[in-house]
Each structure stands twice: as C-alpha cells, then as structure tokens.
C-alpha positions as CSV (number, residue, x, y, z in Angstrom):
1,M,-3.1,-7.9,7.7
2,F,-3.5,-6.7,4.2
3,I,-1.9,-6.7,1.0
4,V,-2.4,-3.7,-1.1
5,L,-1.7,-3.7,-4.8
6,L,-1.0,-0.3,-6.6
7,K,-1.3,-1.1,-10.4
8,F,-0.5,1.4,-12.9
9,A,-3.7,2.6,-14.6
10,Q,-4.9,5.0,-17.3
11,N,-2.8,8.2,-16.3
12,H,0.4,6.1,-15.4
13,A,2.5,8.7,-17.4
14,N,1.6,11.2,-15.0
15,A,3.6,9.2,-12.1
16,G,6.3,11.9,-12.2
17,H,4.0,14.7,-11.3
18,Y,2.8,13.1,-8.3
19,M,5.7,10.9,-7.2
20,Q,7.1,13.3,-4.2
21,A,3.2,13.3,-2.8
22,H,3.3,9.5,-3.1
23,K,6.4,9.4,-1.2
24,D,4.9,11.2,1.4
25,W,1.9,9.3,1.9
26,I,3.7,6.3,2.4
27,T,6.2,8.0,4.7
28,L,3.0,8.7,6.8
29,G,1.6,5.1,6.5
30,R,5.1,3.7,7.7
31,E,5.2,6.4,10.6
32,A,1.8,5.5,11.9
33,G,2.6,1.8,11.9
34,I,0.7,0.6,9.1
35,F,2.4,0.5,6.2
36,L,5.2,-2.5,7.1
37,L,6.7,-3.1,3.7
38,V,6.6,-1.3,0.6
39,G,7.9,-2.5,-3.0
40,S,7.5,-2.5,-6.9
41,L,5.8,-4.9,-8.9
42,K,7.8,-6.4,-11.3
43,P,8.4,-6.0,-14.4
44,A,7.2,-1.9,-13.8
45,Q,3.7,-2.7,-12.9
46,G,3.1,-0.6,-10.0
47,G,3.6,-1.2,-6.3
48,M,2.4,-2.9,-3.3
49,L,2.4,-2.5,0.6
50,L,2.0,-4.7,3.4
51,A,-0.3,-3.1,5.8
52,H,-1.4,-4.1,9.4
53,N,-2.5,-2.7,12.7
54,T,-5.6,-1.3,11.1
55,S,-9.3,-2.1,9.9
56,L,-10.3,-2.5,6.5
57,E,-12.4,0.5,6.2
58,A,-9.6,2.6,7.8
59,L,-7.2,1.3,5.3
60,Q,-9.8,2.0,2.5
61,Q,-9.9,5.4,3.5
62,R,-5.9,5.7,3.6
63,V,-5.5,4.2,0.1
64,A,-7.8,6.9,-1.3
65,E,-5.9,9.6,0.0
66,D,-2.7,8.3,-1.9
67,P,-2.3,11.1,-4.5
68,F,-1.5,8.3,-7.1
69,V,-5.0,6.8,-6.7
70,Q,-6.9,10.5,-6.6
71,H,-5.1,11.3,-10.0
72,Q,-5.4,7.7,-11.3
73,V,-2.1,6.9,-11.6
74,V,-2.5,3.7,-10.2
75,S,-5.8,1.5,-9.3
76,S,-5.9,-0.1,-5.9
77,E,-6.9,-3.7,-4.8
78,I,-7.0,-4.5,-1.1
79,I,-6.5,-8.3,-0.2
80,E,-6.9,-9.0,3.5
81,V,-5.0,-11.9,5.0
82,A,-5.5,-13.8,7.8
83,P,-2.3,-15.2,9.0
84,N,-2.0,-18.1,11.0
85,Q,1.6,-19.2,11.2
86,A,4.7,-17.2,10.7
87,D,8.6,-17.4,11.0
88,Q,9.3,-16.2,14.6
89,R,10.7,-13.1,13.5
90,L,7.2,-12.3,12.2
91,A,5.4,-13.6,14.9
92,F,4.2,-10.1,15.9
93,L,2.0,-10.7,12.5
94,L,-0.3,-13.4,14.2
95,N,-1.9,-10.9,16.7
C-alpha cells in the first residue's frame, strides 16, 4: 500500500489550467482499482492518494502521468506502507 503526497510546487498558480485533466487522471486510477482514497492536504497544501494493488514502479509511472506533476503544479512523494493490523472493514488492505 502507498500514500502519495502531491504538494503544491512552483507552478501551483496554474492548477486551474490542468484541473480537469488531473481529475480525469484520478478517475482512471480509481476505475483501475489503484486509488482507494483521494483527498486534500489542509490547509491548501495539495492532495493525497491512498493506493494499493500496484507495484512501486507502476505507481511511480502512473504518478508521472498526472498532469499536475507533468506541469510542476505539484511535487510528488510516494511512501510505501506495510499494514499489519486493520479494522475489520479494512482487512482487505492486509493482503
């Protein structure tokens, strides 16, 4: 499992130009079963994704395809997590 941090970068003022393409990229990740949770970093620092069902290399490639990353609206950081305990509702994440 991975936490992806997308923190605003040098071109964050251009976010509006790429917002729809970024949202489309998120939708593709959700539809592929990779992105489980998407949210904002508060206060107004960028966004985060919870990803699973993928390898680090595949996720790095997917993140590199984000229009926000490509146009330096955000910088990305991928944190790999090895969960070993979970609430029963999230037990599927332990695989």
